N, C-alpha and C positions, 0 to 999 in steps of 0.2 A: 427476223422475217416478222412482219405484223400481218395478222389475220383480219382482214376486211370482208365486205360482201357488198355486192350490189343489188338493189330491188328492182324488180321488173314485174310486169303484169303476168308474167308466166312463173314467178317464183324467185326466191333469192339465189343468187350464185356467189359461192365463196371463192376469195382469192386470197394470196399472200403476197407481200412485198417488201422488199428490202435492198440492201446491198450499199453499193458505192453512191453517193447522191451527187456527185460532181454532174455539172450539166454536161460535160463532155462525155461522160462515161457511156457506154453502150447499154442499151437495154434487152435482156434476154428475157424472153416470154417462154415458157415452158407448158407444153399441153400434151397431157398423157394419152395413154390407149386405152382400149375397150376393156371395161371393168376393173380397171386399175383406179388410182387416184393420184394427188399431187405428190404423195410420198416416193412415186417411182424417180423422182429426179433429186432426192435429198444429196445425193453424192455430188450432184451438178451443182445445187445450190454451194453446198459448203466450199466446192473448189472454186466457185467464180464470185463468191460474195465480196470479197474485198476489191474485185476489179470492175464488175458490172453492177447495174441494177439488175434486178430480177423480179418477175412477177410468176408465180406459179398458180394453179387455178384446180378446181373440181368440177369437170364437165356437167353438165345436167344430166341426172340419173345417176349420177356417181357420188360418192363420198359424202362430204358435207352438202353438196346440191342437189342429192337424189331426188328431192320434192318438186323440182325444177319440171313445168308440164311444157310439153309440145316443142322438142327438142328437133331443131332443123339447122343443119350447117349454116344457112344465112343468118338465123336468129343469133346464132352463139357468135359469130363474126360480129354482128351489130353489138351484141353485148361487150365482147371484148374492145370493140372501137370505144363504145362508150367509158369502160373501163381505164383507157390510155387518156381519154379527155379528162375523166376526173382525177386523174394523177398528174395531169399535164405532162405527158409523153408523147412525143412527136414520131419518134422512128424506132422501131423495134425489129430485133433478130429473131425470127421464130423457130422453135424446136418442137416438132410434132413427132410423138410416137405412134404408128399405127393409127387408129381413128385420129388422135392428134393430129397425124399428117393431112387428115382430110380437112379439118377444121383450119389448120395452117395455109392450105392451097386455096380454102375458099376466102378467108380474109385475104389473102394476096391477089384474089381476082378482083374483090372489090374495094380493097383499100390498098393498091400498089403503092402509092404515094407515101403511106407508112412503115413500109418495110424495107428494111436494108439487106436482109438475106433470110433465105429460108432452108432450114435442115431438116428432112423427112429422116426418121430411124424407123426402118422396117413398115414404112409407110408404102402406100402405092397410087398410083396416078389416077385423076379424072380422065374419063373419055372412054369410049367403046372400043376405040382402036386396040386398046390393050387386051382386050377380055374377050374371049371367044363368047358365042352364043351359050354353048354349054358351061362355061365358067361362070357367066351371068346368071345362068339359072340355077347353078350350084350354091353361089352367092346368095340367091334369094330364099334360098331354103336352108341355109343356116341355122336360123333360131328354130326351124321346126325339128331339124336333124338333132339339135343339142337338147331339145326338150324330151328327147325319148331315153336321155341319160340320166340315172338317178342323181340326185343333187350333190350328195357327197363326192361321188364319182367325177361330175361335170367340174367341179371347182378344183378339184384334184388335178384332174387331166389338163384343164386350161392353164393352170399353174404350171405344171412340170413342161407342158409341152412349149410354154413360151419362154423357158428359161433353162440354164444348166449350173447355176451355182446354188448353193444353199441360200446364200442371201438374198439372191433375186427371187428365188422360191418363195422365201418368207416375206420378201415385200409384196409379192404379187398376191399369195394365199391370204394375207391379210386384209388386203384391200377386197379381193372378191369373195372374201366370207363375210363380209358386211351386208351383202347383197341377198334377197331371197333368190330362189330360182325363177320365179316369175319375173323378178327385175332383170336377171341376167339376160333371159329369151327376149324381153322387150328391148333391151339396150341393142343385143344382134340384130333384131326383124327391124329396128329403127334406123340403126347405122348403115346397113347394106341397103335398105330400101334409097336411103338419102344419096350414097354412092351411085346407085344404078340411075338416078335421075341425071346424074352428070355425064350427058352422051358425047360432049364434045372435049377435047383435050384442053389444056389450060397453057397458056403461055406467059411465063413471068418476065418482068423488064428488070428484075435484081438477081443475085447471084443465089445459086442453089445447089445445095450438097445433098447427094443421096447415101446413107448410112445403111447398111445391113450387118446382120451377125453371120459370121463363117458357118454357124452351124443353125442357121434359121430354118427349119423345115415347116414353118407355117404358112400351109397352102401353097401358092406358087409366087411368094413375095419376092424371092430371090431374081425369078424369072422376069418378073413384071419391072423389077429396078433396072436390069441390064436391057430390057427392051426400053425403057423410059430415057435413061443413058442415050442409047443409041440413037433415037429420035431427036432428042434436044441437045446433047453434048452436056448434060450435067455432069459431073464426076460422081464415082462411086468409090467410097471407102468401106473397106470391109474388117469388121473389128473381131480380131482373133479370139477363137474359144468362148464365142458369144452365140446365144440363139435370138430369138425374136426380140427380146427384152435387151437389146444389146449395151444400152446406156448403163443398165443395172447390172447385167452380167460381169462384163469386162468395163467398168467405169473408169480405172484410169487410163486405158488406151482411147476410151471414147472421149473424155476430157481432154485430152491431148490433140486428138484430130478436131474437136470444136474449137479448141484454142487457136489453133492454124487456120480454122476458116475464118474466125473473128478477126484474124491479123492480117 
C-alpha cells in the first residue's frame, strides 16, 4: 500500500492505496470508526489485496489526518470524491465502520453514481425515524459525559467496550492513545452533531449490507440495525463472538461475509 495525501484548504488528508490494478478489479474503500484509524482494516487489506484495488484513509481529526480542520460529513465526502478523481477510479464498494458508516452514507447520498455497494459495520442510519427524542438527546451529550471520565480510564474503556479479542483491543488502544482527551471529546461532539443534522432517512440505489457483532453492546447499535433492515430490506449479517469492531474481532468471518457480498 502506497501512502499518499490530498491537500485541501482545511488541511492534508492521508490515504493509502494499492492492490490489484486491473481495470476490471473492484475497488474497496475502507473508512474507520470514531477515534480509530486506517489500521483497523489491516486484516481486510491483507485478505483482499490480490483481488481488489484498495483505499484506506485516516479521517480528519484522526491518525495522520488529525490536523484537518472543519470536519463535516459533506466535506469529507467531497474529499473522497476528489481522491477517486485523482486516482482515476470511477466505482467503489464502501466499507464504513461506525463513524465511517456515516461518511459512507453521506458519500452514497451525494455521489450514488460512483458506488457499487455499501457495507456498514456497526454503523447506524441517517434519519430521526430511527432515534427517539431521548436517544437524540443522549447522543448530543456523549462528548460532555465522556469528558467527566479520567483520560486513562476513558481510552481503556472505549477500547475495551468496542472489542472482545486481545488483537482488536490492541489495535483500538494504539490508535486512540495517539489522541489527547480534548481531541477525543472534540471528535465525539462533531461526529454526533453531524449525525443529528441528518433528519431525513437516506435511500440508496445500490446494494447495502448491514454487519453487526454478535456481542456489540455499544449503545443501541444492534437495535438500530434491525430497525434499519426492517424498514429498507437491507440484509443483516451477524459476526459471531465479535463486539462493535466486528471486522477486527473476528476478521476471518467478516472477510468471508464481505467476499460473499462482493461476489
